[in-house]
C-alpha positions in Angstrom: 144.9 94.6 99.0 143.1 92.0 96.8 140.7 90.8 99.8 139.8 94.5 100.6 138.7 95.5 96.9 136.6 92.2 96.8 134.9 92.9 100.1 134.3 96.7 98.6 133.1 95.1 95.9 130.7 93.1 97.5 129.5 95.9 99.9 128.7 97.9 96.7 126.6 95.2 95.1 125.1 94.6 98.6 124.0 98.3 98.7 122.9 98.4 95.3 120.6 95.3 95.5 119.3 96.7 99.2 118.1 99.9 97.0 116.1 97.7 94.9 114.0 96.3 97.7 110.8 98.4 97.9 109.3 98.9 101.1 105.2 98.0 101.5 104.6 101.5 101.3 106.3 102.3 98.3 104.8 99.4 96.5 101.3 100.8 97.4 102.4 104.1 96.1 103.2 102.9 93.1 100.3 100.6 92.5 97.9 103.8 93.3 100.1 105.7 90.7 100.4 103.2 87.9 96.6 102.4 88.1 95.3 106.0 87.9 93.8 105.6 91.4 95.0 109.0 92.8 92.4 110.5 90.3 89.6 109.0 92.3 89.9 111.5 95.0 88.5 114.1 92.7 85.9 112.3 90.5 82.3 111.6 90.0 82.2 107.7 89.1 78.8 105.9 88.1 78.6 102.3 87.2 76.1 99.3 87.3 76.4 96.4 89.5 74.2 93.4 89.6 71.3 95.4 88.6 72.0 98.3 90.7 73.0 101.6 89.8 75.7 103.2 91.7 77.2 106.9 92.0 80.2 108.4 93.7 81.2 111.9 94.3 84.6 112.5 95.8 85.8 115.8 96.1 88.8 117.2 98.5 87.8 114.7 101.3 83.8 115.0 101.1 82.0 111.9 99.3 78.5 111.2 98.4 78.4 107.3 97.7 74.8 106.6 96.0 73.3 103.0 95.6 69.9 103.1 93.7 67.3 100.1 92.8 63.6 99.7 92.4 62.3 102.5 94.3 65.1 102.9 96.9 67.9 105.4 96.9 70.9 104.5 99.4 73.2 107.6 100.7 76.4 107.4 102.6 78.2 110.7 103.0 80.9 112.1 105.6 78.0 113.0 108.0 75.8 109.3 107.9 73.4 107.2 106.0 70.0 108.1 104.7 67.6 105.5 102.9 64.9 106.9 100.5 62.1 104.8 99.4 59.7 106.7 96.5 61.8 109.8 97.6 60.5 109.9 101.1 63.3 109.5 104.0 63.2 106.3 105.9 63.5 106.0 110.0 66.1 103.3 110.3 67.4 101.3 113.2 71.1 101.2 114.1 71.4 97.9 112.8 69.5 98.4 109.6 71.9 101.5 109.1 75.1 99.4 110.0 74.1 96.9 107.5 72.9 99.2 104.6 75.9 101.5 104.8 78.3 98.6 104.9 76.6 97.3 101.9 76.9 100.4 100.0 80.8 101.1 100.9 81.8 98.0 100.2 80.8 97.8 96.2 82.4 101.5 96.1 85.3 100.6 97.9 86.1 97.4 95.9 85.3 99.3 92.7 88.1 101.9 93.0 90.9 99.7 94.6 93.9 100.7 95.5 92.4 104.0 96.2 92.1 104.2 100.0 95.3 101.9 100.5 96.8 105.1 101.9 94.1 106.0 104.4 95.5 106.7 108.2 93.7 103.4 109.3 95.6 101.3 107.0 98.4 99.0 108.0 101.0 97.7 105.3 102.9 94.6 105.6 105.3 93.4 102.5 105.2 89.6 102.5 107.3 87.3 100.2 107.4 87.7 96.6 104.8 85.2 94.7 105.1 83.8 91.5 101.2 83.2 89.7 101.2 81.6 86.4 105.1 82.4 85.9 104.8 86.0 86.5 106.1 87.7 89.6 104.3 89.4 92.1 104.7 91.8 95.0 102.4 90.5 97.7 101.4 93.0 100.1 99.2 92.4 103.3 96.7 95.1 104.6 95.2 95.4 108.1 93.2 98.2 109.8 93.2 100.0 113.0 90.0 99.9 114.9 89.8 103.8 115.2 88.8 104.7 111.7 88.8 101.4 110.0 84.9 101.2 110.1 82.7 98.3 111.1 84.8 95.7 109.0 88.0 96.7 110.5 88.8 93.3 111.6 89.0 91.9 107.7 92.5 91.5 106.1 93.5 91.7 102.4 96.5 90.6 100.4 97.2 92.2 97.4 99.4 90.6 94.3 101.0 93.5 92.6 102.9 92.7 89.5 106.4 93.6 89.9 106.9 95.0 86.6 103.7 96.8 86.0 102.8 97.6 89.7 99.2 96.3 88.9 96.9 94.4 91.0 95.9 91.1 89.3 94.9 89.2 92.4 93.6 90.0 95.7 92.5 87.9 98.7 90.4 88.9 102.0 89.1 87.3 105.3 85.6 88.6 106.4 84.0 88.1 109.7 80.2 89.1 108.7 77.4 86.4 107.9 79.5 83.6 109.6 82.9 84.9 108.1 85.1 83.4 105.0 87.8 84.2 102.8 88.1 85.2 98.9 90.5 85.3 96.1 89.7 87.5 93.5 91.5 86.9 89.6 91.6 89.4 87.2 89.0 88.8 84.3 88.8 91.9 82.5 90.2 95.6 83.0 89.4 98.8 81.3 90.8 102.6 81.7 88.2 105.6 82.2 89.8 108.9 82.4 93.0 107.6 83.4 91.8 105.3 85.9 92.0 101.5 85.9 88.8 99.7 86.6 89.0 95.6 87.0 86.3 92.9 86.4 87.2 89.8 88.5 86.4 86.0 88.7 85.7 85.3 92.6 86.7 82.1 94.4 86.3 80.7 97.8 88.9 77.8 99.3 87.5 74.6 99.3 89.3 74.2 102.9 88.6 76.4 105.8 92.0 75.3 106.7 93.9 77.3 103.9 95.7 80.4 105.1 94.4 83.6 103.2 98.3 84.1 102.4 98.4 80.8 100.9 95.3 81.3 98.6 97.6 82.0 95.4 99.0 78.6 95.6 95.7 77.2 96.3 94.6 78.8 93.2 97.3 77.2 91.3 96.5 74.1 92.8 92.9 73.9 91.8 91.9 73.8 95.4 89.4 76.9 94.9 85.8 77.0 93.9 84.6 79.7 91.8 81.4 81.3 93.3 80.6 84.3 91.2 82.2 87.2 88.9 82.8 90.8 89.9 81.4 93.0 86.6 81.2 96.5 86.5 78.7 97.7 83.6 78.1 101.3 82.2 81.3 103.0 83.8 81.4 106.8 83.2 83.6 108.8 84.9 84.2 112.9 85.2 87.5 114.0 86.9 87.1 117.2 88.9 89.2 120.1 89.9 
């Protein structure tokens, strides 16, 4: 009887522990909630990045993503991409359209992460938890389907999400454009506008191509990364829409 009771107790403990284990989907849902990213879906957001002005309008699945600099206005919408120079629409090659639209989309995409991580083309994989600077993080890998994943669907992302606060403090990604490479971003500053968290990052690359994307956190702690830039959003303005 004593052994039966002990076995039952161990069973209850195992069940309790299993309930505490979150799936990758649950972790992403929580980080979207805790960062206020769900509000991005119906909003107007303005900011400046590297001397270029950006404007994003999103409402009920429709979007307009704008980039403006010098006399050029680039616009990416649900229906395609357009470039205007001195308010005159330009005729562009397919290569130019792909290049310009990717450049516009990339800045807007990174500016509002983790918004977008529940898109239909996104695949989530929970990796073993990680400690960085003594803080425990959930570690989630993101990949994309070719269908709906965009031009850069082969890119892989890894997010380090605080186990206690469910906020992204670190992220890494591999990319194939311009010869390919890897980057590791480290939280620099953060602010909240209308309930939406925006983050500035220190941007690093690995000192060796042999360092795996999923090991960039360890490389960071072991000083095996080289800082290449800073990702800073300025003049952020947010209007929430109904």
